[in-house]
N, C-alpha and C positions, 0 to 999 in steps of 0.2 A: 648412632650409626657406627662410630668408631669401635664400640664394643662388638657389634655384629661382625665387622670386618676382621677383628682380632680372633673371634670365635671361628670364622671360616678359615683363617690362616692356620689356626691350631688343628682343625680337622684335616686340612691338606697336609700339614707336616706329619700328623699321625698316619695318614694314608701313605705317604712316601716311605714311612718307616716300616709299615706292616704289609703293604700291598706291593707286589712286584710289578714293575713296568711291563714285563713280558706278559703277565696275566692280563693287564689292561689291553695290551695289543691283541692278544688272542681273543679276548672278549669282544672287542670291536670287529675283528675279522669274522668271528662266529655270527655276530649280528648281521654283518654285511652279506655273508653267504646265505643266511636264512632269508633275508629280504630279497635277494636275487632269486632264490628258489620259489618264493611266494609270487614273484612277478610272472611266473609261467602259467598261473591259473587264469581262467576267464573271469572277468568282472563286468558288472553293469553299473554305470555311474552317470552323473550329469556333468557335462563339460560345456564351457562357453566357447562357441566357435565364432571367430572374428571373420566377418564377411564384408566384402567390398563389391558393390554392384555399381559400375560406372564411377561416379564421384561420391556415392553414398556409402557410408561406413556404419556398421552396426554390429552388435553381438547378439547371437541367438543361442539360447540354452538348448542343448540336445541331450537326449538319453541315448547313450552309446553302450555297445558291448564289444569286448575284445580282450586280447591277452594283456596282461598287466604291463608287459614291456612296451607294447604298442601305445597303450594309453599313457604310460609314463613319458614316453618319447613325445607324444603330441602335447601333453601339458607343458613340457619343458620348452618345446619350440614356440616361437612367438610369431609364426608366419600368419598372414592374413590370406584367406581364400578369395581370389579374384574370379567372380562369376559374371559372364556376359549376360545382359538382359535377354538376349535372343534365346538362351537356353531355358528360360523360366516362363511359366504360365502366370498371367496376372490379370487383374480386373482394373479397368481405368475408372477412377472416381473423380468427379468434378466437384469442386468446392467453390461456390459463388458466395461472396460476402459483400455487403454494401458498406463501404467506408466513405462517409461523407456523401458526395455526389457521384464519385467514380466507383463502379463495381469492380471488385477484385476477383479474378478467376484463377484458381489454383488447380492444377491437375496432379493427382497423386495416384500411385500404383499400389494395389493390394496384392501382394504375392501369394500364390497358392502354396500351402505348406508342403504338399506332396512333391511338387516340382522342385522346391528348394531342398527338400530332403534328398531327392535323387541327385541333384547337382552337387551337394556336399558329399554324398556317398561315392560319387565318381572320383572326387579329389582325395578322399580319405579311404582308399580301397582296403587298407588293413584293419579298419575299424568298422563295425556294423552299426549304422545309424538306425536306432529303433524309432525315435520320434523327434519332432522339432517343436520347440516351445513357441512362445508368442513372437510373431514377426511384425516389426513396425512397418507402417506404410511408408513408402519412399516417394520422393518427388520425382515426377516424370522428367526425363531428359528433354531438352529444348527441341531436339530434332525428332522426337517420337511421333508427333501428330502432323508433321509437315508433309 
């Protein structure tokens, strides 16, 4: 390991001797400007959208299209989308299980993918949502069926 470290130090000292720091700075500047120019194109990619519905939190993989700057900005931001349940279409599913002598009744909601896609599109207006991936079923709020 010590030999490798000494070899790396030797290469760095040769680099300092023969490569100008101004050249390195201009190379980094050129790369940065090239990258910024490429961000103006339209791209299609998959991103994970963090969704919060009531107290349920989950990630949904979406196929999105948009300018590179908008996509890059969304990937860097860590915000979670808060979507009220009243904006979504869903199917109520009852799950009855027999545990011992007392039956257990769970109510889950199966969200419609098109309604979730529309709700996400409203909140991410600068990005075009093409499709929404697998959506997990969520637990129904306590006050839903009262």
